[in-house]
C-alpha positions as a Markdown table, in Angstrom:
| # | Residue | x | y | z |
|---|---|---|---|---|
| 1 | Met | -28.1 | -25.6 | 22.8 |
| 2 | Ala | -27.2 | -22.3 | 24.9 |
| 3 | Lys | -29.4 | -20.9 | 27.5 |
| 4 | Gly | -31.0 | -17.5 | 27.1 |
| 5 | Ser | -33.5 | -15.1 | 28.9 |
| 6 | Val | -34.7 | -11.7 | 28.3 |
| 7 | Arg | -35.3 | -9.1 | 31.0 |
| 8 | Lys | -36.3 | -5.1 | 30.8 |
| 9 | Lys | -34.4 | -2.5 | 32.2 |
| 10 | Gly | -35.8 | 0.9 | 31.9 |
| 11 | Lys | -37.4 | 1.1 | 28.6 |
| 12 | Lys | -35.3 | -1.3 | 26.3 |
| 13 | Trp | -35.7 | -5.1 | 26.6 |
| 14 | Tyr | -31.9 | -6.8 | 27.1 |
| 15 | Tyr | -31.2 | -10.5 | 25.9 |
| 16 | Arg | -28.6 | -12.6 | 27.3 |
| 17 | Phe | -27.3 | -16.1 | 27.2 |
| 18 | Tyr | -24.1 | -18.4 | 27.9 |
| 19 | Val | -21.2 | -18.8 | 26.1 |
| 20 | Glu | -18.4 | -20.9 | 26.5 |
| 21 | Asn | -14.8 | -18.7 | 27.1 |
| 22 | Glu | -11.5 | -19.4 | 26.0 |
| 23 | Ser | -10.9 | -21.8 | 29.3 |
| 24 | Gly | -14.3 | -23.7 | 28.3 |
| 25 | Asn | -16.4 | -22.3 | 31.3 |
| 26 | Leu | -19.6 | -20.9 | 30.6 |
| 27 | Val | -20.0 | -17.1 | 31.0 |
| 28 | Gln | -23.1 | -15.0 | 30.5 |
| 29 | Arg | -23.3 | -12.2 | 28.2 |
| 30 | Glu | -25.9 | -9.6 | 27.5 |
| 31 | Phe | -26.9 | -7.3 | 24.8 |
| 32 | Val | -29.2 | -4.6 | 24.2 |
| 33 | Gly | -32.4 | -5.2 | 22.3 |
| 34 | Thr | -35.3 | -2.9 | 21.4 |
| 35 | Glu | -38.6 | -1.7 | 23.5 |
| 36 | Ser | -40.5 | -4.7 | 22.2 |
| 37 | Lys | -40.3 | -8.1 | 24.2 |
| 38 | Ser | -41.2 | -10.1 | 21.0 |
| 39 | Glu | -38.5 | -8.2 | 19.2 |
| 40 | Thr | -35.9 | -9.0 | 21.7 |
| 41 | Glu | -36.7 | -12.5 | 22.0 |
| 42 | Ala | -36.0 | -13.0 | 18.5 |
| 43 | Met | -32.8 | -11.3 | 18.4 |
| 44 | Leu | -32.3 | -13.8 | 21.2 |
| 45 | Arg | -33.1 | -16.8 | 19.2 |
| 46 | Lys | -31.2 | -15.7 | 16.3 |
| 47 | Ala | -28.0 | -14.7 | 18.3 |
| 48 | Met | -28.3 | -18.1 | 19.8 |
| 49 | Glu | -28.2 | -19.9 | 16.5 |
| 50 | Asp | -25.5 | -17.8 | 15.3 |
| 51 | Tyr | -23.4 | -18.8 | 18.1 |
| 52 | Glu | -24.0 | -22.4 | 17.9 |
| 53 | Glu | -23.0 | -22.2 | 14.3 |
| 54 | Lys | -19.7 | -20.4 | 14.8 |
| 55 | Lys | -18.5 | -22.3 | 17.9 |
| 56 | Phe | -18.7 | -25.6 | 15.7 |
| 57 | Val | -16.7 | -24.0 | 13.0 |
| 58 | Ala | -14.4 | -22.3 | 15.7 |
| 59 | Lys | -13.3 | -25.4 | 17.2 |
| 60 | Ser | -9.8 | -26.0 | 17.1 |
| 61 | Glu | -9.8 | -29.2 | 15.0 |
| 62 | Asn | -12.0 | -27.5 | 12.3 |
| 63 | Ile | -10.4 | -23.9 | 11.8 |
| 64 | Thr | -8.5 | -23.6 | 8.4 |
| 65 | Val | -5.5 | -21.6 | 7.7 |
| 66 | Gly | -7.8 | -19.1 | 6.1 |
| 67 | Glu | -9.6 | -18.6 | 9.1 |
| 68 | Leu | -6.8 | -18.3 | 11.1 |
| 69 | Leu | -5.1 | -15.6 | 9.0 |
| 70 | Asp | -8.5 | -13.5 | 9.4 |
| 71 | Met | -8.6 | -13.8 | 13.0 |
| 72 | Trp | -4.7 | -12.6 | 13.2 |
| 73 | Val | -5.8 | -9.6 | 11.4 |
| 74 | Glu | -8.5 | -8.8 | 13.4 |
| 75 | Glu | -7.4 | -9.7 | 16.9 |
| 76 | Ala | -3.8 | -9.2 | 16.3 |
| 77 | Leu | -2.9 | -7.0 | 13.3 |
| 78 | Lys | -5.2 | -4.3 | 13.4 |
| 79 | Pro | -5.0 | -3.5 | 17.2 |
| 80 | Gly | -1.5 | -3.9 | 16.9 |
| 81 | Asn | 1.4 | -0.6 | 16.7 |
| 82 | Leu | 2.3 | -1.1 | 12.9 |
| 83 | Ser | 1.8 | 1.6 | 10.6 |
| 84 | Asn | -1.3 | 1.8 | 8.7 |
| 85 | Gly | 0.7 | 1.5 | 5.5 |
| 86 | Thr | 2.4 | -1.9 | 6.6 |
| 87 | Val | -1.0 | -3.2 | 7.8 |
| 88 | Met | -2.6 | -2.5 | 4.5 |
| 89 | Ser | 0.5 | -4.6 | 2.8 |
| 90 | Tyr | -0.2 | -7.4 | 5.5 |
| 91 | Val | -4.0 | -7.3 | 4.8 |
| 92 | Gly | -3.3 | -7.4 | 1.1 |
| 93 | Thr | -0.9 | -10.4 | 1.3 |
| 94 | Val | -3.5 | -12.3 | 3.3 |
| 95 | Ala | -6.1 | -11.9 | 0.5 |
| 96 | Arg | -3.4 | -13.2 | -1.6 |
| 97 | Ile | -2.6 | -16.2 | 0.7 |
| 98 | Lys | -6.4 | -17.1 | 0.7 |
| 99 | Lys | -6.7 | -17.6 | -3.0 |
| 100 | His | -4.2 | -20.6 | -2.8 |
| 101 | Pro | -5.3 | -24.3 | -1.8 |
| 102 | Ile | -3.3 | -23.7 | 1.6 |
| 103 | Ala | -5.5 | -21.6 | 3.3 |
| 104 | Gln | -8.4 | -24.2 | 2.9 |
| 105 | Arg | -6.3 | -26.7 | 4.7 |
| 106 | Lys | -7.0 | -27.7 | 8.3 |
| 107 | Leu | -4.8 | -25.8 | 10.6 |
| 108 | Lys | -4.7 | -29.2 | 12.8 |
| 109 | Thr | -3.1 | -31.1 | 9.6 |
| 110 | Val | -0.5 | -28.0 | 8.3 |
| 111 | Thr | 2.9 | -29.5 | 8.5 |
| 112 | Ala | 6.3 | -27.9 | 7.9 |
| 113 | Asp | 6.4 | -29.5 | 4.8 |
| 114 | His | 3.3 | -27.4 | 3.2 |
| 115 | Leu | 4.4 | -24.6 | 4.4 |
| 116 | Gln | 7.7 | -24.9 | 3.1 |
| 117 | Ala | 6.6 | -26.2 | -0.7 |
| 118 | Tyr | 4.5 | -23.2 | -0.5 |
| 119 | Met | 7.2 | -20.7 | 0.1 |
| 120 | Asp | 9.2 | -22.7 | -2.4 |
| 121 | Leu | 6.3 | -22.1 | -4.8 |
| 122 | Leu | 6.4 | -18.4 | -4.3 |
| 123 | Ser | 10.3 | -18.4 | -4.2 |
| 124 | Phe | 10.8 | -20.5 | -7.7 |
| 125 | Gly | 7.4 | -20.4 | -9.1 |
| 126 | Gly | 5.9 | -23.3 | -10.9 |
| 127 | Lys | 2.4 | -25.2 | -11.2 |
| 128 | Asn | -0.3 | -24.3 | -8.7 |
| 129 | Pro | -2.5 | -27.3 | -7.7 |
| 130 | Asp | -5.1 | -26.1 | -10.2 |
| 131 | Gly | -3.1 | -26.4 | -13.2 |
| 132 | Thr | -2.1 | -22.8 | -13.7 |
| 133 | Thr | 1.2 | -21.3 | -13.7 |
| 134 | Ala | 2.8 | -19.0 | -10.6 |
| 135 | Lys | 5.4 | -16.9 | -11.2 |
| 136 | Ala | 8.7 | -16.4 | -8.8 |
| 137 | Leu | 7.8 | -13.5 | -6.6 |
| 138 | Ser | 10.3 | -10.7 | -5.8 |
| 139 | Lys | 12.0 | -10.8 | -2.5 |
| 140 | Gly | 10.5 | -8.2 | -1.0 |
| 141 | Tyr | 7.0 | -9.9 | -1.7 |
| 142 | Ile | 8.4 | -13.0 | -0.1 |
| 143 | Arg | 9.5 | -11.4 | 3.0 |
| 144 | Leu | 5.7 | -9.8 | 3.4 |
| 145 | Phe | 4.2 | -13.3 | 2.8 |
| 146 | Ser | 6.9 | -14.9 | 5.2 |
| 147 | Ala | 5.9 | -12.3 | 8.1 |
| 148 | Val | 2.3 | -12.5 | 7.7 |
| 149 | Met | 2.6 | -16.6 | 8.0 |
| 150 | Gln | 4.9 | -16.2 | 10.7 |
| 151 | Gly | 2.9 | -13.8 | 12.7 |
| 152 | Ala | -0.1 | -15.8 | 12.3 |
| 153 | Phe | 1.2 | -19.1 | 13.5 |
| 154 | Arg | 3.0 | -17.5 | 16.1 |
| 155 | Phe | -0.7 | -16.2 | 17.3 |
| 156 | Ala | -2.3 | -19.7 | 16.9 |
| 157 | Val | 0.2 | -20.9 | 19.3 |
| 158 | Phe | -0.2 | -18.0 | 22.0 |
| 159 | Pro | -2.2 | -16.5 | 22.9 |
| 160 | Lys | -5.1 | -18.5 | 20.9 |
| 161 | Lys | -3.8 | -21.9 | 21.7 |
| 162 | Leu | -5.2 | -23.5 | 19.0 |
| 163 | Ile | -1.9 | -25.4 | 18.1 |
| 164 | Thr | 1.1 | -26.3 | 20.3 |
| 165 | Phe | 3.9 | -25.8 | 18.0 |
| 166 | Asn | 4.6 | -23.0 | 15.3 |
| 167 | Pro | 5.4 | -25.2 | 12.1 |
| 168 | Met | 6.7 | -22.0 | 10.2 |
| 169 | Gln | 10.0 | -21.9 | 12.5 |
| 170 | Tyr | 10.9 | -25.0 | 10.6 |
| 171 | Val | 10.4 | -23.3 | 7.0 |
| 172 | Val | 13.4 | -21.7 | 5.6 |
| 173 | Trp | 13.5 | -19.3 | 2.7 |
| 174 | Arg | 15.6 | -20.8 | -0.2 |
| 175 | Gln | 16.5 | -18.6 | -3.4 |
| 176 | Lys | 17.3 | -19.4 | -6.6 |
| 177 | Lys | 21.5 | -19.3 | -7.0 |
| 178 | Asn | 23.2 | -16.6 | -9.5 |
| 179 | Val | 23.8 | -18.5 | -12.6 |
| 180 | Ile | 26.7 | -16.6 | -14.4 |
| 181 | Glu | 26.9 | -16.8 | -17.9 |
| 182 | Leu | 30.8 | -16.9 | -18.5 |
| 183 | Phe | 30.1 | -17.0 | -22.1 |
| 184 | Ser | 27.1 | -14.9 | -23.2 |
| 185 | Asp | 26.8 | -12.0 | -25.1 |
| 186 | Val | 23.8 | -10.5 | -23.6 |
| 187 | Asp | 24.2 | -7.4 | -21.2 |
| 188 | Glu | 22.9 | -7.7 | -17.5 |
| 189 | Ala | 19.3 | -6.2 | -17.3 |
| 190 | Ala | 19.5 | -2.6 | -16.6 |
| 191 | Thr | 17.1 | -1.0 | -14.0 |
| 192 | Pro | 14.3 | 0.5 | -16.4 |
| 193 | Thr | 14.4 | 4.4 | -16.8 |
| 194 | Val | 13.3 | 6.8 | -19.5 |
| 195 | Thr | 15.3 | 9.2 | -21.3 |
| 196 | His | 14.6 | 12.6 | -21.3 |
| 197 | Lys | 13.4 | 12.5 | -24.7 |
| 198 | Gln | 11.1 | 9.9 | -23.7 |
| 199 | Tyr | 10.2 | 12.0 | -21.0 |
| 200 | Leu | 9.5 | 15.1 | -23.5 |
| 201 | Lys | 7.3 | 12.9 | -25.7 |
| 202 | Leu | 5.2 | 11.4 | -22.8 |
| 203 | Thr | 4.5 | 14.8 | -21.0 |
| 204 | Glu | 3.6 | 16.3 | -24.8 |
| 205 | Tyr | 1.0 | 13.4 | -24.9 |
| 206 | Leu | -0.8 | 14.4 | -21.9 |
| 207 | Lys | -0.9 | 17.8 | -22.9 |
| 208 | Val | -2.8 | 17.3 | -26.0 |
| 209 | Lys | -5.0 | 15.0 | -23.8 |
| 210 | Gln | -4.9 | 17.4 | -21.2 |
| 211 | Asn | -4.8 | 14.5 | -18.6 |
| 212 | Pro | -4.6 | 15.7 | -15.1 |
| 213 | Ala | -1.9 | 13.0 | -14.6 |
| 214 | Leu | 0.3 | 15.1 | -16.1 |
| 215 | Leu | 1.6 | 17.0 | -13.2 |
| 216 | Pro | 2.3 | 14.3 | -10.9 |
| 217 | Ile | 4.5 | 12.8 | -13.5 |
| 218 | Gln | 6.4 | 16.0 | -14.2 |
| 219 | Ile | 6.8 | 16.2 | -10.3 |
| 220 | Ala | 7.9 | 12.7 | -10.0 |
| 221 | Tyr | 10.7 | 13.0 | -12.4 |
| 222 | Tyr | 12.0 | 16.2 | -11.2 |
| 223 | Thr | 11.9 | 15.1 | -7.6 |
| 224 | Gly | 11.7 | 11.3 | -7.3 |
| 225 | Leu | 8.8 | 11.3 | -5.0 |
| 226 | Arg | 6.8 | 8.1 | -5.0 |
| 227 | Ile | 3.5 | 8.1 | -6.5 |
| 228 | Gly | 1.8 | 8.1 | -3.2 |
| 229 | Glu | 4.1 | 11.1 | -2.0 |
| 230 | Val | 3.2 | 13.2 | -5.1 |
| 231 | Cys | -0.4 | 12.5 | -4.6 |
| 232 | Gly | 0.1 | 13.6 | -1.1 |
| 233 | Leu | 1.6 | 17.2 | -1.4 |
| 234 | Thr | 0.0 | 20.3 | -0.4 |
| 235 | Trp | 1.0 | 23.9 | -1.6 |
| 236 | Ser | 2.1 | 24.7 | 2.1 |
| 237 | Asp | 4.6 | 21.6 | 1.4 |
| 238 | Ile | 6.3 | 23.6 | -1.7 |
| 239 | Asn | 8.5 | 26.9 | -1.2 |
| 240 | Leu | 8.5 | 28.3 | -4.7 |
| 241 | Asp | 10.9 | 31.0 | -3.6 |
| 242 | Glu | 13.3 | 28.9 | -2.4 |
| 243 | Gln | 12.7 | 26.2 | -4.6 |
| 244 | Tyr | 12.4 | 22.9 | -2.3 |
| 245 | Leu | 9.4 | 20.8 | -0.9 |
| 246 | Thr | 8.8 | 19.1 | 2.1 |
| 247 | Val | 7.6 | 15.4 | 1.8 |
| 248 | Arg | 5.4 | 14.5 | 4.9 |
| 249 | Arg | 3.1 | 12.2 | 3.8 |
| 250 | Ser | 1.5 | 9.8 | 1.5 |
| 251 | Ile | -1.9 | 9.1 | -0.1 |
| 252 | Arg | -3.3 | 5.5 | -1.0 |
| 253 | Tyr | -5.9 | 3.4 | -1.1 |
| 254 | Asn | -7.1 | 1.1 | 1.7 |
| 255 | Gly | -8.5 | -2.1 | 0.0 |
| 256 | Asp | -9.5 | -3.8 | 3.3 |
| 257 | Arg | -11.4 | -0.1 | 4.3 |
| 258 | His | -12.4 | 0.6 | 0.8 |
| 259 | Lys | -11.1 | 4.3 | 1.6 |
| 260 | Phe | -8.5 | 6.7 | 0.2 |
| 261 | Glu | -6.3 | 7.6 | 3.0 |
| 262 | Ile | -3.6 | 10.3 | 4.2 |
| 263 | Gly | -0.6 | 8.2 | 5.9 |
| 264 | Thr | 3.2 | 8.4 | 6.7 |
| 265 | Thr | 5.8 | 8.3 | 3.9 |
| 266 | Lys | 7.6 | 4.9 | 3.4 |
| 267 | Arg | 10.3 | 5.0 | 5.8 |
| 268 | Asn | 7.9 | 7.2 | 8.4 |
| 269 | Lys | 10.3 | 10.2 | 7.8 |
| 270 | Val | 9.9 | 13.8 | 6.8 |
| 271 | Arg | 12.6 | 15.0 | 4.2 |
| 272 | Thr | 13.5 | 17.9 | 2.2 |
| 273 | Val | 13.8 | 17.9 | -1.8 |
| 274 | Asp | 15.1 | 20.9 | -3.4 |
| 275 | Phe | 14.2 | 21.3 | -7.4 |
| 276 | Cys | 15.1 | 23.3 | -10.4 |
| 277 | Asp | 14.0 | 26.1 | -12.3 |
| 278 | Thr | 12.0 | 24.1 | -14.9 |
| 279 | Leu | 9.9 | 22.4 | -11.9 |
| 280 | Ser | 9.5 | 25.5 | -10.3 |
| 281 | Asn | 8.0 | 27.0 | -13.3 |
| 282 | Ile | 5.9 | 23.9 | -13.6 |
| 283 | Leu | 4.2 | 24.3 | -10.5 |
| 284 | Arg | 4.0 | 28.2 | -10.4 |
| 285 | Gln | 1.7 | 27.4 | -13.9 |
| 286 | Ala | -0.4 | 24.8 | -12.0 |
| 287 | Lys | -1.1 | 26.8 | -9.0 |
| 288 | Ala | -2.5 | 29.8 | -11.6 |
| 289 | Glu | -4.1 | 27.5 | -13.6 |
| 290 | Gln | -6.0 | 26.2 | -10.1 |
| 291 | Glu | -6.9 | 29.8 | -9.3 |
| 292 | Lys | -8.3 | 30.2 | -13.1 |
| 293 | Asn | -10.6 | 27.1 | -12.6 |
| 294 | Ala | -11.8 | 27.7 | -9.3 |
| 295 | Lys | -13.4 | 30.9 | -10.7 |
| 296 | Asp | -14.4 | 29.4 | -13.9 |
| 297 | Tyr | -16.1 | 26.0 | -12.4 |
| 298 | Gly | -17.5 | 28.6 | -9.4 |
| 299 | Glu | -19.9 | 26.5 | -7.1 |
| 300 | Leu | -19.1 | 23.2 | -9.1 |
| 301 | Tyr | -15.6 | 23.6 | -8.1 |
| 302 | Ser | -14.6 | 20.9 | -5.7 |
| 303 | Arg | -13.1 | 21.5 | -2.4 |
| 304 | Asn | -10.5 | 18.5 | -0.6 |
| 305 | Phe | -10.8 | 17.4 | 2.9 |
| 306 | Tyr | -9.5 | 15.0 | 5.4 |
| 307 | Val | -11.4 | 13.2 | 8.5 |
| 308 | Glu | -9.9 | 11.2 | 11.1 |
| 309 | Val | -11.3 | 8.1 | 12.0 |
| 310 | Thr | -10.6 | 5.7 | 14.8 |
| 311 | Glu | -11.1 | 2.0 | 14.7 |
| 312 | Lys | -9.9 | -0.4 | 17.0 |
| 313 | Asp | -7.6 | 2.2 | 18.6 |
| 314 | Arg | -6.1 | 2.7 | 15.2 |
| 315 | Gln | -6.4 | 6.1 | 13.5 |
| 316 | Tyr | -7.1 | 6.7 | 9.8 |
| 317 | Tyr | -7.2 | 10.0 | 7.9 |
| 318 | Glu | -9.8 | 9.5 | 5.1 |
| 319 | Val | -9.6 | 12.1 | 2.2 |
| 320 | Tyr | -13.0 | 13.5 | 0.7 |
| 321 | Ser | -14.0 | 16.0 | -2.2 |
| 322 | Leu | -16.8 | 17.8 | -1.4 |
| 323 | Ser | -18.5 | 20.5 | -4.1 |
| 324 | Ser | -18.8 | 23.9 | -3.0 |
| 325 | Thr | -22.2 | 23.6 | -2.6 |
| 326 | Glu | -22.3 | 20.8 | -0.1 |
| 327 | Glu | -22.4 | 21.2 | 3.6 |
| 328 | Val | -19.1 | 20.5 | 5.1 |
| 329 | Pro | -19.2 | 18.2 | 8.4 |
| 330 | Asp | -17.4 | 19.7 | 11.7 |
| 331 | Ser | -15.0 | 16.7 | 11.7 |
| 332 | Tyr | -13.5 | 17.8 | 8.2 |
| 333 | Lys | -10.7 | 19.6 | 7.9 |
| 334 | Pro | -9.3 | 21.3 | 4.8 |
| 335 | Ile | -6.2 | 20.2 | 3.0 |
| 336 | Asn | -4.8 | 22.5 | -0.2 |
| 337 | Leu | -3.7 | 19.8 | -2.3 |
| 338 | Val | -1.3 | 20.0 | -5.7 |
| 339 | Cys | -2.4 | 17.6 | -7.6 |
| 340 | Leu | -6.0 | 18.5 | -8.8 |
| 341 | Arg | -8.0 | 17.6 | -11.8 |
| 342 | Pro | -9.9 | 20.6 | -13.2 |
| 343 | Asp | -12.8 | 20.4 | -11.0 |
| 344 | Gly | -10.6 | 20.8 | -8.1 |
| 345 | Thr | -11.1 | 17.3 | -6.8 |
| 346 | Tyr | -8.1 | 15.4 | -5.9 |
| 347 | Glu | -5.6 | 13.2 | -8.1 |
| 348 | Ser | -5.3 | 10.0 | -6.7 |
| 349 | Pro | -2.3 | 7.3 | -7.0 |
| 350 | Ser | -5.0 | 4.9 | -8.2 |
| 351 | Thr | -5.9 | 7.5 | -11.1 |
| 352 | Val | -2.4 | 8.1 | -12.1 |
| 353 | Gly | -1.6 | 4.5 | -11.9 |
| 354 | Thr | -4.1 | 3.7 | -14.5 |
| 355 | Val | -3.1 | 6.6 | -17.0 |
| 356 | Cys | 0.4 | 5.1 | -16.2 |
| 357 | Arg | -0.9 | 1.7 | -17.9 |
| 358 | Ala | -2.7 | 3.4 | -21.0 |
| 359 | Ile | 0.2 | 5.3 | -21.8 |
| 360 | Arg | 2.3 | 1.8 | -22.1 |
| 361 | Lys | -0.1 | 1.2 | -25.6 |
| 362 | Lys | -0.4 | 4.8 | -26.6 |
| 363 | Val | 3.4 | 6.4 | -26.7 |
| 364 | Glu | 5.6 | 4.3 | -28.4 |
| 365 | Gly | 8.9 | 3.5 | -26.9 |
| 366 | Leu | 7.2 | 3.6 | -23.6 |
| 367 | Glu | 5.6 | -0.1 | -23.7 |
| 368 | Asn | 7.0 | -1.1 | -20.7 |
| 369 | Phe | 6.6 | 2.5 | -18.5 |
| 370 | His | 5.6 | 2.6 | -15.1 |
| 371 | Phe | 5.3 | 5.3 | -12.7 |
| 372 | His | 8.0 | 4.3 | -10.4 |
| 373 | Met | 10.7 | 4.2 | -13.6 |
| 374 | Leu | 10.7 | 8.3 | -12.8 |
| 375 | Arg | 12.1 | 8.0 | -9.5 |
| 376 | His | 15.0 | 5.3 | -11.0 |
| 377 | Thr | 15.6 | 7.8 | -13.6 |
| 378 | Phe | 15.6 | 10.7 | -11.1 |
| 379 | Thr | 18.3 | 8.4 | -9.4 |
| 380 | Ser | 20.5 | 7.7 | -12.3 |
| 381 | Asn | 20.3 | 11.6 | -13.8 |
| 382 | Leu | 21.7 | 12.7 | -10.4 |
| 383 | Met | 24.3 | 10.1 | -10.0 |
| 384 | Ser | 25.6 | 10.5 | -13.4 |
| 385 | Gly | 25.7 | 14.4 | -12.9 |
| 386 | Gly | 27.9 | 13.6 | -10.2 |
| 387 | Ala | 25.6 | 14.0 | -6.9 |
| 388 | Ala | 27.0 | 12.3 | -3.9 |
| 389 | Pro | 25.4 | 9.2 | -3.3 |
| 390 | Lys | 24.6 | 10.1 | 0.5 |
| 391 | Asp | 22.8 | 13.3 | -0.7 |
| 392 | Val | 20.6 | 11.2 | -3.4 |
| 393 | Gln | 20.0 | 8.9 | -0.5 |
| 394 | Glu | 18.6 | 11.5 | 1.7 |
| 395 | Leu | 16.5 | 13.3 | -1.4 |
| 396 | Leu | 14.9 | 9.7 | -2.3 |
| 397 | Gly | 14.2 | 9.1 | 1.7 |
| 398 | His | 16.1 | 5.6 | 1.1 |
| 399 | Ser | 16.6 | 3.7 | 4.5 |
| 400 | Asp | 20.1 | 3.0 | 3.2 |
| 401 | Val | 22.8 | 4.3 | 1.0 |
| 402 | Ser | 23.1 | 0.6 | -0.6 |
| 403 | Thr | 19.5 | 0.8 | -2.0 |
| 404 | Thr | 20.6 | 4.1 | -3.8 |
| 405 | Met | 23.9 | 2.6 | -5.0 |
| 406 | Asn | 22.2 | -0.6 | -6.2 |
| 407 | Ile | 19.8 | 1.5 | -8.7 |
| 408 | Tyr | 22.6 | 3.1 | -10.0 |
| 409 | Ala | 24.6 | 0.1 | -10.3 |
| 410 | His | 22.0 | -1.4 | -12.7 |
| 411 | Ala | 21.4 | 1.9 | -14.7 |
| 412 | Ser | 21.2 | 2.3 | -18.3 |
| 413 | Arg | 24.3 | 1.5 | -20.8 |
| 414 | Glu | 24.3 | 5.3 | -21.5 |
| 415 | Ala | 24.4 | 6.4 | -18.0 |
| 416 | Lys | 27.3 | 4.0 | -17.6 |
| 417 | Arg | 29.1 | 5.4 | -20.8 |
| 418 | Thr | 28.5 | 9.1 | -19.5 |
| 419 | Ser | 30.2 | 7.9 | -16.3 |
| 420 | Ala | 33.1 | 6.3 | -18.1 |
| 421 | Arg | 33.8 | 9.1 | -20.5 |
| 422 | Leu | 34.5 | 11.4 | -17.1 |
| 423 | Leu | 38.0 | 9.7 | -17.1 |
| 424 | Asp | 38.8 | 11.4 | -20.3 |
| 425 | Lys | 38.5 | 14.9 | -18.2 |
| 426 | Val | 40.8 | 13.4 | -15.9 |
| 427 | Val | 43.6 | 12.5 | -18.3 |
| 428 | Gly | 43.2 | 15.5 | -20.3 |
| 429 | Glu | 42.1 | 13.9 | -23.4 |
C-alpha cells in the first residue's frame, strides 16, 4: 500500500503519497485538499485506494488493446498537431475498434496474426466472433483503422515501452481482386446523383413542410459544398453582387466532447466558388426572410456565437445559440451564419442529415438519397456541361484532379450519353 501524509500550508491542507514512475522509482506527489484536516485525510485515503487499483490494471501484462487505444488518444493523439477534424475521425474509429473482441485481448498476447485477421475482416467482411455479419468497409475507412492501429502500437513500443516490437508492421492491407464479368449484361454501378426533376421534387416537399433544411440543400446543389461547409457559411462569406462565396470553415459535431464545433475544411484550404443567378435569388430571399423573422420573433429570436476553448494545448471553437434575452458571456463572439431555423438558431449538419434520411421514405424516387449526392450532382453537371476538370477540382476543393475525374467517370448514364452526343456537333450531324 502506498504511504501518504497530510500537511497544512496557509489555510489549506495538502495530501501527498508516493507513486511509482515509468522507471519503477518511487516519487512523491502532492495534491491540494481542503481547509479541513479530516476531509483532506479522507481524500488521501481515496486517492491511495484509486492508485493501487489502477496500478494493478496499468501493469503492462494486464493492459488490453482497448486500454492502449485510450492511452494513445489522451497522451499522444489529442496533444499532437493533427487537425481537430482528424482527431475526431480517429477518436470515432477507436470507439468502433473497441466494440470488437480484439479490444479485450491483452496487449502482451496480441500477434500479427490476430491483427491481420481483424484487418481482413474490415477489408472483406465476414462473421464477427459473436456470429453477426460484418460488411466490408471502404478504402477510406480501412485507411483510418490502419492509421489508428499503427499509431497506437508504435506508441506502445515507444515511449510507453509496454511491448518490445510493433506487430502492426507485419500486417498487410489485402484487397478484393476486381472481377471483370466479360459476358455480363449488367452495367457498372454509377456514382449516385439526382436529376434536376428530382431536385425540384425534393425542394418542393421541403417548402411545403417549411423545413429549414431547404436552404442548405439548395446551396449544396448549386455549389457542391460539403454539409459541414454549407452549415458553416456566414453572410460575410457571400458576395451577392459579384455572385461568389468563400468557403473558409466547416461545422461538425465532436462526439468525444459532445459539442458542435467550427473547424477548417477537409483539406484545410480556403476556396472561392462562383454561383448562378438562381442561387443568388434564393440567397437574397433567405436573407430578407431572416431579417423579417428577427422582427417577428423579437426577444425570442436567437443569436449565434462561437467561443474559443483550449484543452490539452488544442484549440476548439464551440458554437452556441442564445436568445436575445440571455446575457452574453464576454468570451462569446457573434457569428452571422447563413443557414438558420425560423427562430434564428443555427442549422446543424446533424439536423440536415436527419432530414435527408427522412426524405428517403417521404419522396418517391429518392429512396437512396443522401446529402453528398448533391456534391456528386454538382460535379457531374459541370463536367457534362463542358467545364474544365481543373476548374471543377478547385471549386470542389479536391486535393487531386483524379478524384474529380473519378466521380465523373462513374456518373449517370444520361450524363455519359450527353457527352457522347457532343461528337454529333463535331461532325455536323
